[in-house]
mmCIF entry with sequence, helices, sheets and N, C-alpha, C, O atoms, coordinates in Angstrom:
data_MODEL
# 
_entry.id   MODEL 
# 
_entity.id                         1 
_entity.type                       polymer 
_entity.pdbx_number_of_molecules   1 
# 
_entity_poly.entity_id                      1 
_entity_poly.type                           'polypeptide(L)' 
_entity_poly.nstd_linkage                   no 
_entity_poly.nstd_monomer                   no 
_entity_poly.pdbx_seq_one_letter_code       
;(UNK)(UNK)(UNK)(UNK)(UNK)(UNK)(UNK)(UNK)(UNK)(UNK)(UNK)(UNK)(UNK)(UNK)(UNK)(UNK)
(UNK)(UNK)(UNK)(UNK)(UNK)(UNK)(UNK)(UNK)(UNK)(UNK)(UNK)(UNK)(UNK)(UNK)(UNK)(UNK)
(UNK)(UNK)(UNK)(UNK)(UNK)(UNK)(UNK)(UNK)(UNK)(UNK)(UNK)(UNK)(UNK)(UNK)(UNK)(UNK)
(UNK)(UNK)
;
_entity_poly.pdbx_seq_one_letter_code_can   XXXXXXXXXXXXXXXXXXXXXXXXXXXXXXXXXXXXXXXXXXXXXXXXXX 
_entity_poly.pdbx_strand_id                 A 
# 
loop_
_entity_poly_seq.entity_id 
_entity_poly_seq.num 
_entity_poly_seq.mon_id 
_entity_poly_seq.hetero 
1 1  UNK n 
1 2  UNK n 
1 3  UNK n 
1 4  UNK n 
1 5  UNK n 
1 6  UNK n 
1 7  UNK n 
1 8  UNK n 
1 9  UNK n 
1 10 UNK n 
1 11 UNK n 
1 12 UNK n 
1 13 UNK n 
1 14 UNK n 
1 15 UNK n 
1 16 UNK n 
1 17 UNK n 
1 18 UNK n 
1 19 UNK n 
1 20 UNK n 
1 21 UNK n 
1 22 UNK n 
1 23 UNK n 
1 24 UNK n 
1 25 UNK n 
1 26 UNK n 
1 27 UNK n 
1 28 UNK n 
1 29 UNK n 
1 30 UNK n 
1 31 UNK n 
1 32 UNK n 
1 33 UNK n 
1 34 UNK n 
1 35 UNK n 
1 36 UNK n 
1 37 UNK n 
1 38 UNK n 
1 39 UNK n 
1 40 UNK n 
1 41 UNK n 
1 42 UNK n 
1 43 UNK n 
1 44 UNK n 
1 45 UNK n 
1 46 UNK n 
1 47 UNK n 
1 48 UNK n 
1 49 UNK n 
1 50 UNK n 
# 
_struct_asym.id          A 
_struct_asym.entity_id   1 
# 
loop_
_struct_conf.conf_type_id 
_struct_conf.id 
_struct_conf.pdbx_PDB_helix_id 
_struct_conf.beg_label_comp_id 
_struct_conf.beg_label_asym_id 
_struct_conf.beg_label_seq_id 
_struct_conf.pdbx_beg_PDB_ins_code 
_struct_conf.end_label_comp_id 
_struct_conf.end_label_asym_id 
_struct_conf.end_label_seq_id 
_struct_conf.pdbx_end_PDB_ins_code 
_struct_conf.beg_auth_comp_id 
_struct_conf.beg_auth_asym_id 
_struct_conf.beg_auth_seq_id 
_struct_conf.end_auth_comp_id 
_struct_conf.end_auth_asym_id 
_struct_conf.end_auth_seq_id 
_struct_conf.pdbx_PDB_helix_class 
_struct_conf.details 
_struct_conf.pdbx_PDB_helix_length 
HELX_P HELX_P1 AA1 UNK A 4  ? UNK A 11 ? UNK A 4  UNK A 11 1 ? 8  
HELX_P HELX_P2 AA2 UNK A 16 ? UNK A 30 ? UNK A 16 UNK A 30 1 ? 15 
HELX_P HELX_P3 AA3 UNK A 35 ? UNK A 49 ? UNK A 35 UNK A 49 1 ? 15 
# 
_struct_conf_type.id          HELX_P 
_struct_conf_type.criteria    ? 
_struct_conf_type.reference   ? 
# 
loop_
_atom_site.group_PDB 
_atom_site.id 
_atom_site.type_symbol 
_atom_site.label_atom_id 
_atom_site.label_alt_id 
_atom_site.label_comp_id 
_atom_site.label_asym_id 
_atom_site.label_entity_id 
_atom_site.label_seq_id 
_atom_site.pdbx_PDB_ins_code 
_atom_site.Cartn_x 
_atom_site.Cartn_y 
_atom_site.Cartn_z 
_atom_site.occupancy 
_atom_site.B_iso_or_equiv 
_atom_site.pdbx_formal_charge 
_atom_site.auth_seq_id 
_atom_site.auth_comp_id 
_atom_site.auth_asym_id 
_atom_site.auth_atom_id 
_atom_site.pdbx_PDB_model_num 
ATOM 1   N N  . UNK A 1 1  ? 8.283  -70.775 52.874 1.00 0.00 ? 1  UNK A N  1 
ATOM 2   C CA . UNK A 1 1  ? 9.543  -70.215 52.539 1.00 0.00 ? 1  UNK A CA 1 
ATOM 3   C C  . UNK A 1 1  ? 10.470 -70.148 53.705 1.00 0.00 ? 1  UNK A C  1 
ATOM 4   O O  . UNK A 1 1  ? 10.052 -69.697 54.771 1.00 0.00 ? 1  UNK A O  1 
ATOM 5   N N  . UNK A 1 2  ? 11.715 -70.570 53.578 1.00 0.00 ? 2  UNK A N  1 
ATOM 6   C CA . UNK A 1 2  ? 12.664 -70.608 54.674 1.00 0.00 ? 2  UNK A CA 1 
ATOM 7   C C  . UNK A 1 2  ? 13.332 -69.278 54.820 1.00 0.00 ? 2  UNK A C  1 
ATOM 8   O O  . UNK A 1 2  ? 13.643 -68.606 53.836 1.00 0.00 ? 2  UNK A O  1 
ATOM 9   N N  . UNK A 1 3  ? 13.561 -68.884 56.114 1.00 0.00 ? 3  UNK A N  1 
ATOM 10  C CA . UNK A 1 3  ? 14.222 -67.646 56.321 1.00 0.00 ? 3  UNK A CA 1 
ATOM 11  C C  . UNK A 1 3  ? 15.722 -67.825 56.307 1.00 0.00 ? 3  UNK A C  1 
ATOM 12  O O  . UNK A 1 3  ? 16.177 -68.960 56.159 1.00 0.00 ? 3  UNK A O  1 
ATOM 13  N N  . UNK A 1 4  ? 16.472 -66.846 56.442 1.00 0.00 ? 4  UNK A N  1 
ATOM 14  C CA . UNK A 1 4  ? 17.964 -66.947 56.332 1.00 0.00 ? 4  UNK A CA 1 
ATOM 15  C C  . UNK A 1 4  ? 18.490 -67.809 57.483 1.00 0.00 ? 4  UNK A C  1 
ATOM 16  O O  . UNK A 1 4  ? 19.428 -68.578 57.269 1.00 0.00 ? 4  UNK A O  1 
ATOM 17  N N  . UNK A 1 5  ? 17.937 -67.717 58.675 1.00 0.00 ? 5  UNK A N  1 
ATOM 18  C CA . UNK A 1 5  ? 18.398 -68.415 59.725 1.00 0.00 ? 5  UNK A CA 1 
ATOM 19  C C  . UNK A 1 5  ? 18.337 -69.841 59.622 1.00 0.00 ? 5  UNK A C  1 
ATOM 20  O O  . UNK A 1 5  ? 19.233 -70.554 60.076 1.00 0.00 ? 5  UNK A O  1 
ATOM 21  N N  . UNK A 1 6  ? 17.185 -70.350 58.970 1.00 0.00 ? 6  UNK A N  1 
ATOM 22  C CA . UNK A 1 6  ? 16.953 -71.800 58.779 1.00 0.00 ? 6  UNK A CA 1 
ATOM 23  C C  . UNK A 1 6  ? 17.867 -72.265 57.597 1.00 0.00 ? 6  UNK A C  1 
ATOM 24  O O  . UNK A 1 6  ? 18.302 -73.417 57.621 1.00 0.00 ? 6  UNK A O  1 
ATOM 25  N N  . UNK A 1 7  ? 18.189 -71.401 56.535 1.00 0.00 ? 7  UNK A N  1 
ATOM 26  C CA . UNK A 1 7  ? 19.078 -71.805 55.506 1.00 0.00 ? 7  UNK A CA 1 
ATOM 27  C C  . UNK A 1 7  ? 20.501 -71.961 56.083 1.00 0.00 ? 7  UNK A C  1 
ATOM 28  O O  . UNK A 1 7  ? 21.191 -72.938 55.792 1.00 0.00 ? 7  UNK A O  1 
ATOM 29  N N  . UNK A 1 8  ? 20.934 -70.967 56.918 1.00 0.00 ? 8  UNK A N  1 
ATOM 30  C CA . UNK A 1 8  ? 22.259 -71.132 57.496 1.00 0.00 ? 8  UNK A CA 1 
ATOM 31  C C  . UNK A 1 8  ? 22.407 -72.303 58.348 1.00 0.00 ? 8  UNK A C  1 
ATOM 32  O O  . UNK A 1 8  ? 23.396 -73.032 58.272 1.00 0.00 ? 8  UNK A O  1 
ATOM 33  N N  . UNK A 1 9  ? 21.308 -72.526 59.271 1.00 0.00 ? 9  UNK A N  1 
ATOM 34  C CA . UNK A 1 9  ? 21.272 -73.673 60.142 1.00 0.00 ? 9  UNK A CA 1 
ATOM 35  C C  . UNK A 1 9  ? 21.443 -75.019 59.414 1.00 0.00 ? 9  UNK A C  1 
ATOM 36  O O  . UNK A 1 9  ? 22.170 -75.920 59.831 1.00 0.00 ? 9  UNK A O  1 
ATOM 37  N N  . UNK A 1 10 ? 20.687 -75.077 58.258 1.00 0.00 ? 10 UNK A N  1 
ATOM 38  C CA . UNK A 1 10 ? 20.716 -76.335 57.461 1.00 0.00 ? 10 UNK A CA 1 
ATOM 39  C C  . UNK A 1 10 ? 22.173 -76.520 56.820 1.00 0.00 ? 10 UNK A C  1 
ATOM 40  O O  . UNK A 1 10 ? 22.787 -77.587 56.862 1.00 0.00 ? 10 UNK A O  1 
ATOM 41  N N  . UNK A 1 11 ? 22.605 -75.453 56.277 1.00 0.00 ? 11 UNK A N  1 
ATOM 42  C CA . UNK A 1 11 ? 23.899 -75.522 55.588 1.00 0.00 ? 11 UNK A CA 1 
ATOM 43  C C  . UNK A 1 11 ? 24.997 -76.085 56.557 1.00 0.00 ? 11 UNK A C  1 
ATOM 44  O O  . UNK A 1 11 ? 25.852 -76.862 56.131 1.00 0.00 ? 11 UNK A O  1 
ATOM 45  N N  . UNK A 1 12 ? 24.963 -75.690 57.839 1.00 0.00 ? 12 UNK A N  1 
ATOM 46  C CA . UNK A 1 12 ? 26.050 -75.946 58.652 1.00 0.00 ? 12 UNK A CA 1 
ATOM 47  C C  . UNK A 1 12 ? 25.691 -77.041 59.755 1.00 0.00 ? 12 UNK A C  1 
ATOM 48  O O  . UNK A 1 12 ? 26.438 -77.298 60.699 1.00 0.00 ? 12 UNK A O  1 
ATOM 49  N N  . UNK A 1 13 ? 24.486 -77.642 59.530 1.00 0.00 ? 13 UNK A N  1 
ATOM 50  C CA . UNK A 1 13 ? 23.935 -78.592 60.382 1.00 0.00 ? 13 UNK A CA 1 
ATOM 51  C C  . UNK A 1 13 ? 23.870 -78.172 61.901 1.00 0.00 ? 13 UNK A C  1 
ATOM 52  O O  . UNK A 1 13 ? 24.213 -78.913 62.823 1.00 0.00 ? 13 UNK A O  1 
ATOM 53  N N  . UNK A 1 14 ? 23.414 -76.964 62.036 1.00 0.00 ? 14 UNK A N  1 
ATOM 54  C CA . UNK A 1 14 ? 23.088 -76.412 63.411 1.00 0.00 ? 14 UNK A CA 1 
ATOM 55  C C  . UNK A 1 14 ? 21.640 -76.181 63.633 1.00 0.00 ? 14 UNK A C  1 
ATOM 56  O O  . UNK A 1 14 ? 20.832 -76.265 62.708 1.00 0.00 ? 14 UNK A O  1 
ATOM 57  N N  . UNK A 1 15 ? 21.299 -75.886 64.867 1.00 0.00 ? 15 UNK A N  1 
ATOM 58  C CA . UNK A 1 15 ? 19.847 -75.552 65.101 1.00 0.00 ? 15 UNK A CA 1 
ATOM 59  C C  . UNK A 1 15 ? 19.661 -74.038 64.789 1.00 0.00 ? 15 UNK A C  1 
ATOM 60  O O  . UNK A 1 15 ? 20.632 -73.284 64.854 1.00 0.00 ? 15 UNK A O  1 
ATOM 61  N N  . UNK A 1 16 ? 18.488 -73.611 64.467 1.00 0.00 ? 16 UNK A N  1 
ATOM 62  C CA . UNK A 1 16 ? 18.207 -72.266 64.320 1.00 0.00 ? 16 UNK A CA 1 
ATOM 63  C C  . UNK A 1 16 ? 18.457 -71.379 65.546 1.00 0.00 ? 16 UNK A C  1 
ATOM 64  O O  . UNK A 1 16 ? 18.743 -70.189 65.412 1.00 0.00 ? 16 UNK A O  1 
ATOM 65  N N  . UNK A 1 17 ? 18.349 -71.956 66.705 1.00 0.00 ? 17 UNK A N  1 
ATOM 66  C CA . UNK A 1 17 ? 18.579 -71.117 67.970 1.00 0.00 ? 17 UNK A CA 1 
ATOM 67  C C  . UNK A 1 17 ? 20.051 -70.877 68.021 1.00 0.00 ? 17 UNK A C  1 
ATOM 68  O O  . UNK A 1 17 ? 20.433 -69.775 68.414 1.00 0.00 ? 17 UNK A O  1 
ATOM 69  N N  . UNK A 1 18 ? 20.903 -71.764 67.676 1.00 0.00 ? 18 UNK A N  1 
ATOM 70  C CA . UNK A 1 18 ? 22.311 -71.513 67.630 1.00 0.00 ? 18 UNK A CA 1 
ATOM 71  C C  . UNK A 1 18 ? 22.742 -70.491 66.749 1.00 0.00 ? 18 UNK A C  1 
ATOM 72  O O  . UNK A 1 18 ? 23.578 -69.672 67.131 1.00 0.00 ? 18 UNK A O  1 
ATOM 73  N N  . UNK A 1 19 ? 22.204 -70.449 65.475 1.00 0.00 ? 19 UNK A N  1 
ATOM 74  C CA . UNK A 1 19 ? 22.453 -69.407 64.533 1.00 0.00 ? 19 UNK A CA 1 
ATOM 75  C C  . UNK A 1 19 ? 21.933 -68.043 65.013 1.00 0.00 ? 19 UNK A C  1 
ATOM 76  O O  . UNK A 1 19 ? 22.601 -67.028 64.816 1.00 0.00 ? 19 UNK A O  1 
ATOM 77  N N  . UNK A 1 20 ? 20.775 -68.011 65.628 1.00 0.00 ? 20 UNK A N  1 
ATOM 78  C CA . UNK A 1 20 ? 20.162 -66.802 66.263 1.00 0.00 ? 20 UNK A CA 1 
ATOM 79  C C  . UNK A 1 20 ? 21.137 -66.156 67.313 1.00 0.00 ? 20 UNK A C  1 
ATOM 80  O O  . UNK A 1 20 ? 21.471 -64.971 67.304 1.00 0.00 ? 20 UNK A O  1 
ATOM 81  N N  . UNK A 1 21 ? 21.561 -67.140 68.256 1.00 0.00 ? 21 UNK A N  1 
ATOM 82  C CA . UNK A 1 21 ? 22.464 -66.686 69.320 1.00 0.00 ? 21 UNK A CA 1 
ATOM 83  C C  . UNK A 1 21 ? 23.804 -66.141 68.825 1.00 0.00 ? 21 UNK A C  1 
ATOM 84  O O  . UNK A 1 21 ? 24.282 -65.091 69.254 1.00 0.00 ? 21 UNK A O  1 
ATOM 85  N N  . UNK A 1 22 ? 24.419 -66.956 67.845 1.00 0.00 ? 22 UNK A N  1 
ATOM 86  C CA . UNK A 1 22 ? 25.678 -66.500 67.222 1.00 0.00 ? 22 UNK A CA 1 
ATOM 87  C C  . UNK A 1 22 ? 25.526 -65.071 66.678 1.00 0.00 ? 22 UNK A C  1 
ATOM 88  O O  . UNK A 1 22 ? 26.310 -64.170 66.974 1.00 0.00 ? 22 UNK A O  1 
ATOM 89  N N  . UNK A 1 23 ? 24.511 -64.927 65.895 1.00 0.00 ? 23 UNK A N  1 
ATOM 90  C CA . UNK A 1 23 ? 24.256 -63.696 65.180 1.00 0.00 ? 23 UNK A CA 1 
ATOM 91  C C  . UNK A 1 23 ? 24.089 -62.546 66.200 1.00 0.00 ? 23 UNK A C  1 
ATOM 92  O O  . UNK A 1 23 ? 24.685 -61.490 65.991 1.00 0.00 ? 23 UNK A O  1 
ATOM 93  N N  . UNK A 1 24 ? 23.340 -62.690 67.248 1.00 0.00 ? 24 UNK A N  1 
ATOM 94  C CA . UNK A 1 24 ? 23.212 -61.683 68.289 1.00 0.00 ? 24 UNK A CA 1 
ATOM 95  C C  . UNK A 1 24 ? 24.477 -61.341 68.847 1.00 0.00 ? 24 UNK A C  1 
ATOM 96  O O  . UNK A 1 24 ? 24.770 -60.158 69.017 1.00 0.00 ? 24 UNK A O  1 
ATOM 97  N N  . UNK A 1 25 ? 25.350 -62.378 69.186 1.00 0.00 ? 25 UNK A N  1 
ATOM 98  C CA . UNK A 1 25 ? 26.696 -62.150 69.837 1.00 0.00 ? 25 UNK A CA 1 
ATOM 99  C C  . UNK A 1 25 ? 27.560 -61.297 68.945 1.00 0.00 ? 25 UNK A C  1 
ATOM 100 O O  . UNK A 1 25 ? 28.232 -60.382 69.420 1.00 0.00 ? 25 UNK A O  1 
ATOM 101 N N  . UNK A 1 26 ? 27.553 -61.581 67.657 1.00 0.00 ? 26 UNK A N  1 
ATOM 102 C CA . UNK A 1 26 ? 28.327 -60.923 66.614 1.00 0.00 ? 26 UNK A CA 1 
ATOM 103 C C  . UNK A 1 26 ? 27.924 -59.392 66.524 1.00 0.00 ? 26 UNK A C  1 
ATOM 104 O O  . UNK A 1 26 ? 28.742 -58.472 66.506 1.00 0.00 ? 26 UNK A O  1 
ATOM 105 N N  . UNK A 1 27 ? 26.512 -59.247 66.469 1.00 0.00 ? 27 UNK A N  1 
ATOM 106 C CA . UNK A 1 27 ? 26.075 -57.862 66.447 1.00 0.00 ? 27 UNK A CA 1 
ATOM 107 C C  . UNK A 1 27 ? 26.405 -57.088 67.732 1.00 0.00 ? 27 UNK A C  1 
ATOM 108 O O  . UNK A 1 27 ? 26.715 -55.900 67.652 1.00 0.00 ? 27 UNK A O  1 
ATOM 109 N N  . UNK A 1 28 ? 26.350 -57.701 68.875 1.00 0.00 ? 28 UNK A N  1 
ATOM 110 C CA . UNK A 1 28 ? 26.712 -57.028 69.975 1.00 0.00 ? 28 UNK A CA 1 
ATOM 111 C C  . UNK A 1 28 ? 28.179 -56.680 70.054 1.00 0.00 ? 28 UNK A C  1 
ATOM 112 O O  . UNK A 1 28 ? 28.508 -55.559 70.441 1.00 0.00 ? 28 UNK A O  1 
ATOM 113 N N  . UNK A 1 29 ? 29.058 -57.562 69.715 1.00 0.00 ? 29 UNK A N  1 
ATOM 114 C CA . UNK A 1 29 ? 30.513 -57.331 69.687 1.00 0.00 ? 29 UNK A CA 1 
ATOM 115 C C  . UNK A 1 29 ? 30.866 -56.279 68.659 1.00 0.00 ? 29 UNK A C  1 
ATOM 116 O O  . UNK A 1 29 ? 31.748 -55.458 68.909 1.00 0.00 ? 29 UNK A O  1 
ATOM 117 N N  . UNK A 1 30 ? 30.198 -56.275 67.488 1.00 0.00 ? 30 UNK A N  1 
ATOM 118 C CA . UNK A 1 30 ? 30.422 -55.330 66.435 1.00 0.00 ? 30 UNK A CA 1 
ATOM 119 C C  . UNK A 1 30 ? 29.760 -53.933 66.661 1.00 0.00 ? 30 UNK A C  1 
ATOM 120 O O  . UNK A 1 30 ? 30.054 -52.935 66.001 1.00 0.00 ? 30 UNK A O  1 
ATOM 121 N N  . UNK A 1 31 ? 28.834 -53.969 67.665 1.00 0.00 ? 31 UNK A N  1 
ATOM 122 C CA . UNK A 1 31 ? 27.966 -52.817 67.982 1.00 0.00 ? 31 UNK A CA 1 
ATOM 123 C C  . UNK A 1 31 ? 27.143 -52.360 66.819 1.00 0.00 ? 31 UNK A C  1 
ATOM 124 O O  . UNK A 1 31 ? 27.017 -51.172 66.520 1.00 0.00 ? 31 UNK A O  1 
ATOM 125 N N  . UNK A 1 32 ? 26.575 -53.379 66.160 1.00 0.00 ? 32 UNK A N  1 
ATOM 126 C CA . UNK A 1 32 ? 25.627 -53.097 65.068 1.00 0.00 ? 32 UNK A CA 1 
ATOM 127 C C  . UNK A 1 32 ? 24.276 -53.123 65.504 1.00 0.00 ? 32 UNK A C  1 
ATOM 128 O O  . UNK A 1 32 ? 23.840 -54.054 66.181 1.00 0.00 ? 32 UNK A O  1 
ATOM 129 N N  . UNK A 1 33 ? 23.502 -52.023 65.104 1.00 0.00 ? 33 UNK A N  1 
ATOM 130 C CA . UNK A 1 33 ? 22.128 -51.982 65.601 1.00 0.00 ? 33 UNK A CA 1 
ATOM 131 C C  . UNK A 1 33 ? 21.214 -52.760 64.806 1.00 0.00 ? 33 UNK A C  1 
ATOM 132 O O  . UNK A 1 33 ? 20.101 -52.972 65.290 1.00 0.00 ? 33 UNK A O  1 
ATOM 133 N N  . UNK A 1 34 ? 21.514 -53.259 63.581 1.00 0.00 ? 34 UNK A N  1 
ATOM 134 C CA . UNK A 1 34 ? 20.751 -53.989 62.743 1.00 0.00 ? 34 UNK A CA 1 
ATOM 135 C C  . UNK A 1 34 ? 21.515 -54.914 61.845 1.00 0.00 ? 34 UNK A C  1 
ATOM 136 O O  . UNK A 1 34 ? 22.729 -54.769 61.702 1.00 0.00 ? 34 UNK A O  1 
ATOM 137 N N  . UNK A 1 35 ? 20.836 -55.871 61.227 1.00 0.00 ? 35 UNK A N  1 
ATOM 138 C CA . UNK A 1 35 ? 21.475 -56.770 60.228 1.00 0.00 ? 35 UNK A CA 1 
ATOM 139 C C  . UNK A 1 35 ? 22.024 -55.983 59.013 1.00 0.00 ? 35 UNK A C  1 
ATOM 140 O O  . UNK A 1 35 ? 23.085 -56.261 58.453 1.00 0.00 ? 35 UNK A O  1 
ATOM 141 N N  . UNK A 1 36 ? 21.163 -54.932 58.649 1.00 0.00 ? 36 UNK A N  1 
ATOM 142 C CA . UNK A 1 36 ? 21.715 -54.021 57.511 1.00 0.00 ? 36 UNK A CA 1 
ATOM 143 C C  . UNK A 1 36 ? 23.030 -53.403 57.868 1.00 0.00 ? 36 UNK A C  1 
ATOM 144 O O  . UNK A 1 36 ? 23.978 -53.421 57.083 1.00 0.00 ? 36 UNK A O  1 
ATOM 145 N N  . UNK A 1 37 ? 23.084 -52.852 59.065 1.00 0.00 ? 37 UNK A N  1 
ATOM 146 C CA . UNK A 1 37 ? 24.382 -52.277 59.499 1.00 0.00 ? 37 UNK A CA 1 
ATOM 147 C C  . UNK A 1 37 ? 25.512 -53.226 59.639 1.00 0.00 ? 37 UNK A C  1 
ATOM 148 O O  . UNK A 1 37 ? 26.659 -52.905 59.328 1.00 0.00 ? 37 UNK A O  1 
ATOM 149 N N  . UNK A 1 38 ? 25.198 -54.385 60.102 1.00 0.00 ? 38 UNK A N  1 
ATOM 150 C CA . UNK A 1 38 ? 26.212 -55.459 60.156 1.00 0.00 ? 38 UNK A CA 1 
ATOM 151 C C  . UNK A 1 38 ? 26.713 -55.805 58.777 1.00 0.00 ? 38 UNK A C  1 
ATOM 152 O O  . UNK A 1 38 ? 27.908 -56.019 58.577 1.00 0.00 ? 38 UNK A O  1 
ATOM 153 N N  . UNK A 1 39 ? 25.811 -55.861 57.834 1.00 0.00 ? 39 UNK A N  1 
ATOM 154 C CA . UNK A 1 39 ? 26.111 -56.228 56.419 1.00 0.00 ? 39 UNK A CA 1 
ATOM 155 C C  . UNK A 1 39 ? 27.031 -55.124 55.800 1.00 0.00 ? 39 UNK A C  1 
ATOM 156 O O  . UNK A 1 39 ? 27.960 -55.433 55.053 1.00 0.00 ? 39 UNK A O  1 
ATOM 157 N N  . UNK A 1 40 ? 26.751 -53.838 56.128 1.00 0.00 ? 40 UNK A N  1 
ATOM 158 C CA . UNK A 1 40 ? 27.537 -52.718 55.665 1.00 0.00 ? 40 UNK A CA 1 
ATOM 159 C C  . UNK A 1 40 ? 28.937 -52.830 56.200 1.00 0.00 ? 40 UNK A C  1 
ATOM 160 O O  . UNK A 1 40 ? 29.914 -52.672 55.468 1.00 0.00 ? 40 UNK A O  1 
ATOM 161 N N  . UNK A 1 41 ? 29.030 -53.113 57.528 1.00 0.00 ? 41 UNK A N  1 
ATOM 162 C CA . UNK A 1 41 ? 30.334 -53.302 58.247 1.00 0.00 ? 41 UNK A CA 1 
ATOM 163 C C  . UNK A 1 41 ? 31.205 -54.349 57.515 1.00 0.00 ? 41 UNK A C  1 
ATOM 164 O O  . UNK A 1 41 ? 32.398 -54.197 57.254 1.00 0.00 ? 41 UNK A O  1 
ATOM 165 N N  . UNK A 1 42 ? 30.502 -55.362 57.236 1.00 0.00 ? 42 UNK A N  1 
ATOM 166 C CA . UNK A 1 42 ? 31.144 -56.620 56.450 1.00 0.00 ? 42 UNK A CA 1 
ATOM 167 C C  . UNK A 1 42 ? 31.705 -56.101 55.155 1.00 0.00 ? 42 UNK A C  1 
ATOM 168 O O  . UNK A 1 42 ? 32.882 -56.303 54.856 1.00 0.00 ? 42 UNK A O  1 
ATOM 169 N N  . UNK A 1 43 ? 30.894 -55.449 54.401 1.00 0.00 ? 43 UNK A N  1 
ATOM 170 C CA . UNK A 1 43 ? 31.406 -54.884 53.103 1.00 0.00 ? 43 UNK A CA 1 
ATOM 171 C C  . UNK A 1 43 ? 32.554 -54.004 53.277 1.00 0.00 ? 43 UNK A C  1 
ATOM 172 O O  . UNK A 1 43 ? 33.504 -54.094 52.500 1.00 0.00 ? 43 UNK A O  1 
ATOM 173 N N  . UNK A 1 44 ? 32.546 -53.090 54.309 1.00 0.00 ? 44 UNK A N  1 
ATOM 174 C CA . UNK A 1 44 ? 33.678 -52.171 54.353 1.00 0.00 ? 44 UNK A CA 1 
ATOM 175 C C  . UNK A 1 44 ? 34.887 -52.994 54.880 1.00 0.00 ? 44 UNK A C  1 
ATOM 176 O O  . UNK A 1 44 ? 36.002 -52.623 54.515 1.00 0.00 ? 44 UNK A O  1 
ATOM 177 N N  . UNK A 1 45 ? 34.793 -53.950 55.608 1.00 0.00 ? 45 UNK A N  1 
ATOM 178 C CA . UNK A 1 45 ? 35.954 -54.809 56.039 1.00 0.00 ? 45 UNK A CA 1 
ATOM 179 C C  . UNK A 1 45 ? 36.507 -55.614 54.879 1.00 0.00 ? 45 UNK A C  1 
ATOM 180 O O  . UNK A 1 45 ? 37.722 -55.783 54.785 1.00 0.00 ? 45 UNK A O  1 
ATOM 181 N N  . UNK A 1 46 ? 35.672 -56.112 54.002 1.00 0.00 ? 46 UNK A N  1 
ATOM 182 C CA . UNK A 1 46 ? 36.090 -56.826 52.772 1.00 0.00 ? 46 UNK A CA 1 
ATOM 183 C C  . UNK A 1 46 ? 36.942 -55.787 51.910 1.00 0.00 ? 46 UNK A C  1 
ATOM 184 O O  . UNK A 1 46 ? 38.021 -56.106 51.410 1.00 0.00 ? 46 UNK A O  1 
ATOM 185 N N  . UNK A 1 47 ? 36.422 -54.624 51.786 1.00 0.00 ? 47 UNK A N  1 
ATOM 186 C CA . UNK A 1 47 ? 37.237 -53.658 50.948 1.00 0.00 ? 47 UNK A CA 1 
ATOM 187 C C  . UNK A 1 47 ? 38.566 -53.304 51.528 1.00 0.00 ? 47 UNK A C  1 
ATOM 188 O O  . UNK A 1 47 ? 39.530 -53.142 50.781 1.00 0.00 ? 47 UNK A O  1 
ATOM 189 N N  . UNK A 1 48 ? 38.672 -53.171 52.877 1.00 0.00 ? 48 UNK A N  1 
ATOM 190 C CA . UNK A 1 48 ? 39.884 -52.918 53.479 1.00 0.00 ? 48 UNK A CA 1 
ATOM 191 C C  . UNK A 1 48 ? 40.826 -54.045 53.277 1.00 0.00 ? 48 UNK A C  1 
ATOM 192 O O  . UNK A 1 48 ? 42.008 -53.850 52.997 1.00 0.00 ? 48 UNK A O  1 
ATOM 193 N N  . UNK A 1 49 ? 40.313 -55.212 53.417 1.00 0.00 ? 49 UNK A N  1 
ATOM 194 C CA . UNK A 1 49 ? 41.158 -56.368 53.354 1.00 0.00 ? 49 UNK A CA 1 
ATOM 195 C C  . UNK A 1 49 ? 41.734 -56.574 51.936 1.00 0.00 ? 49 UNK A C  1 
ATOM 196 O O  . UNK A 1 49 ? 42.833 -57.113 51.805 1.00 0.00 ? 49 UNK A O  1 
ATOM 197 N N  . UNK A 1 50 ? 41.036 -56.171 50.903 1.00 0.00 ? 50 UNK A N  1 
ATOM 198 C CA . UNK A 1 50 ? 41.463 -56.374 49.496 1.00 0.00 ? 50 UNK A CA 1 
ATOM 199 C C  . UNK A 1 50 ? 42.346 -55.293 49.059 1.00 0.00 ? 50 UNK A C  1 
ATOM 200 O O  . UNK A 1 50 ? 42.802 -55.292 47.916 1.00 0.00 ? 50 UNK A O  1 
# 
């Protein structure tokens, strides 16, 4: 079974390492402690935008 990193990498023709590094950079910039927290931040931003 593929994990989300490999699915994202395949969709955008990137390596899994690239996806992992980008995700880590986004989490650091957003000061998110976990992927769950990052997802919640994303949902809040979507609500504000709409």
